[in-house]
C-alpha positions in Angstrom: 96.4 117.5 85.1 98.0 116.9 88.5 98.1 113.5 90.0 98.8 112.7 93.7 99.4 109.2 94.8 99.7 108.1 98.4 102.6 106.0 99.7 101.7 102.4 99.5 101.1 100.5 102.8 100.6 96.9 103.9 98.2 96.1 106.7 97.6 92.8 108.6 94.3 92.6 110.3 94.5 91.1 113.8 92.8 87.7 114.0 90.1 87.4 116.6 90.2 83.6 117.0 93.0 81.1 117.6 93.8 78.2 115.4 92.5 75.8 118.1 89.2 77.6 118.3 88.8 77.7 114.6 89.6 74.0 114.3 87.0 73.1 117.0 84.3 75.1 115.2 85.3 73.6 111.8 85.3 70.0 113.2 81.7 70.5 114.4 80.7 71.3 110.8 83.0 68.7 109.0 80.1 66.8 107.5 78.8 69.9 105.8 82.0 70.0 103.6 80.9 66.6 102.0 77.4 67.6 101.1 73.8 66.5 101.9 74.6 62.7 101.6 77.3 62.8 104.2 75.1 64.8 106.6 72.2 62.4 106.2 74.6 59.5 106.7 75.8 60.9 109.9 72.2 61.2 111.2 71.4 57.6 110.3 74.7 56.1 111.4 76.6 57.8 114.2 79.7 55.6 113.8 79.9 56.7 110.1 79.7 60.4 111.2 82.9 59.9 113.2 84.8 58.4 110.2 86.6 61.7 109.5 90.2 62.7 109.5 91.8 66.2 109.4 94.7 65.7 107.0 95.8 69.4 106.7 95.6 72.6 108.7 96.3 76.0 107.3 96.7 79.4 108.8 96.9 82.0 106.0 96.8 85.7 105.3 94.6 86.5 102.3 95.0 89.8 100.5 92.7 92.5 99.2 93.4 96.0 97.9 91.8 99.1 99.4 92.2 102.3 97.4 90.5 105.7 97.6 90.5 108.4 95.0 89.2 112.0 94.7 88.9 113.9 91.4 88.6 117.7 91.3 88.0 119.8 88.2 87.5 123.6 88.0 86.5 125.1 84.7 84.6 127.8 82.8 82.1 127.6 80.0 79.8 130.0 78.2 76.2 129.1 78.1 72.9 130.7 76.8 69.8 130.6 78.9 66.2 130.8 77.8 63.9 132.6 80.2 60.2 132.4 79.9 58.1 135.5 80.3 54.5 136.6 79.5 53.6 136.5 75.8 52.9 140.3 76.0 56.5 141.1 77.0 58.5 142.7 74.2 61.8 143.5 76.1 63.4 143.1 79.5 65.9 145.6 80.9 68.8 143.8 82.7 71.8 145.7 84.1 70.8 148.8 82.1 70.4 147.0 78.8 67.3 146.1 77.0 67.0 142.4 75.9 64.4 141.6 73.3 61.7 139.1 74.1 59.8 137.1 71.5 57.2 134.4 71.7 57.1 134.5 75.5 60.8 134.2 76.1 64.2 135.9 75.9 67.8 134.6 75.8 70.8 135.5 78.0 74.4 134.5 77.7 76.7 134.0 80.7 80.0 132.6 81.8 79.6 129.6 84.1 82.3 129.0 86.8 82.2 125.3 87.7 83.8 122.9 90.1 83.2 119.2 90.2 84.5 117.0 93.0 84.0 113.2 93.2 85.2 110.8 95.8 85.1 107.0 95.8 86.4 103.9 97.6 87.7 100.9 95.7 88.1 97.4 97.0 89.6 94.6 94.9 90.0 90.9 95.7 93.7 90.2 95.8 93.3 86.8 94.0 90.7 87.5 91.3 91.3 91.2 90.9 87.5 91.6 90.8 86.1 94.7 92.5 84.2 93.5 95.7 82.5 96.2 97.8 81.6 93.5 100.4 85.2 93.6 101.5 84.5 96.9 103.2 83.1 95.0 106.2 86.7 94.0 107.1 87.9 97.6 107.3 86.3 98.0 110.8 88.7 95.5 112.3 92.0 96.6 113.9 95.3 95.9 112.2 98.9 96.8 112.1 101.2 98.3 109.4 103.9 95.9 108.2 106.2 95.3 105.3 107.2 92.7 102.8 110.2 91.6 105.0 107.9 90.9 108.0 105.5 89.0 105.8 108.3 86.9 104.4 109.4 86.1 108.0 105.8 85.1 108.8 105.8 82.8 105.8 109.0 81.1 106.9 107.3 80.6 110.3 104.5 78.5 108.6 101.9 81.1 107.9 100.6 80.9 104.3 101.1 84.5 103.0 99.3 84.7 99.7 100.8 87.2 97.3 98.3 89.3 95.4 97.8 88.4 91.7 97.3 92.1 90.8 99.9 94.8 91.2 99.1 98.1 92.8 100.3 100.0 89.8 97.8 98.4 87.6 95.0 99.1 90.1 96.0 102.7 90.5 95.8 103.2 86.7 92.3 101.5 86.7 91.2 103.8 89.6 92.5 106.9 87.8 90.8 105.9 84.6 87.5 105.7 86.5 88.1 109.0 88.3 88.9 111.0 85.3 85.6 112.1 83.7 84.9 114.1 80.6 84.7 117.8 81.2 82.4 120.0 79.1 84.4 123.2 79.3 85.7 126.1 77.3 88.6 126.6 79.7 90.0 124.2 82.4 91.3 126.0 85.4 92.1 123.0 87.6 92.2 119.3 87.2 93.6 117.0 89.9 93.2 113.3 90.8 94.3 112.2 94.2 94.7 108.5 95.1 95.0 109.0 98.8 94.9 105.4 99.8 96.9 102.5 98.3 96.7 99.8 100.9 97.3 96.0 100.6 95.3 94.5 103.4 95.7 91.0 104.7 92.9 89.2 106.5 93.3 86.0 108.5 91.8 82.8 107.3 92.0 79.2 108.7 91.4 76.2 106.4 91.0 72.5 107.3 91.0 69.6 104.9 89.1 66.5 105.9 89.1 63.0 104.5 86.0 60.9 104.7 85.0 57.8 102.8 87.9 58.2 100.3 87.0 61.8 99.5 88.5 65.1 100.7 86.9 68.4 101.3 87.9 71.8 102.9 86.2 74.0 105.5 87.3 77.6 105.8 87.0 79.6 109.0 87.1 83.4 108.8 89.6 84.7 111.4 87.7 88.0 111.9 84.0 87.3 111.5 84.0 83.6 112.6 82.0 82.7 109.5 82.4 79.1 108.2 82.5 78.1 104.6 82.0 74.4 103.9 83.1 74.8 100.3 86.5 76.3 101.1 89.9 76.0 99.6 93.5 75.7 100.7 96.6 77.5 99.4 99.3 75.0 100.1 101.0 75.9 96.9 101.8 79.4 98.4 103.4 77.9 101.5 106.7 79.7 102.1 106.3 81.9 99.0 107.7 85.3 99.8 105.9 88.5 99.1 108.2 90.5 96.9 108.4 94.3 96.8 107.5 94.1 93.1 103.9 93.5 94.2 103.8 96.9 95.7 103.2 100.2 93.9 106.2 101.5 91.9 104.8 104.1 89.6 107.4 106.6 88.2 106.6 109.8 86.4 107.3 108.2 83.1 104.8 105.4 83.7 102.1 107.9 84.7 102.9 110.0 81.7 102.2 107.1 79.4 98.8 106.8 80.9 98.0 110.6 81.1 100.2 112.7 78.9 101.5 115.8 80.6 100.7 114.5 84.1 102.6 115.9 87.0 103.1 113.2 89.6 103.3 113.9 93.3 103.8 111.3 96.0 101.9 112.0 99.2 101.7 110.3 102.6 98.2 109.1 103.5 98.9 109.4 107.2 102.2 110.8 108.5 101.5 109.1 111.8 101.6 105.7 110.2 105.0 106.3 108.7 106.3 107.5 112.1 104.9 104.4 113.8 106.5 102.2 111.2 109.9 103.9 111.8 109.6 103.3 115.6 108.8 99.7 115.1 111.8 99.2 112.8 114.0 101.0 115.2 
């Protein structure tokens, strides 16, 4: 089996809204974060509805993984086919040979030449590791290629850069396991798995924690879609935490061989243009 794995990349999706815009939208929904009682109280007592304080503002980059894999298998197998004919048929001449027929059928053997090809996209939440196809909606937004050093600098500047809880190497193995299917073959001619995308994607999120009547609650604002979540959360514990290169893919031939004995590992570039653009930026 041959395995091809793309160079890992980090993308930061470009936020569509500013922090001020997000805060204004969140402030208008502040009562929602405290539930039905707070909303009703605001309707009955306008002064009470203004008894809110924003005690924390957060601008963060939240991760998810985007992988894509293609599996190709070429193989041969011998099969016997049963062909129905009229009950009166006693033999059928095929390619100059008579094949006996009995009880309205005759049997033929042949060598099947087969090729299977499957392709699938995988999206994993960077915090829970759960596969989440709904994250595909973010892939239509523009973004830029970056690296761990640039993210660390962003964290030092006050942006909460949340490191992924799952390593790319673990996800690549999971994707490969799903891509490798059982082959019903007499002889395998070709077997290849290509993981042609290994992208760590960061999407912008704003979070605001409000205090009201001795309680605190958080509203999240999606920096791409503009959606508001009144049951949000903050990631203050990640403030200033640096994304280390160990979170990226680092799969050697030995590691892959442990997973698939006899594997030949090839590293490929998903897009040569992306690498060139990165080099220009660094230059």
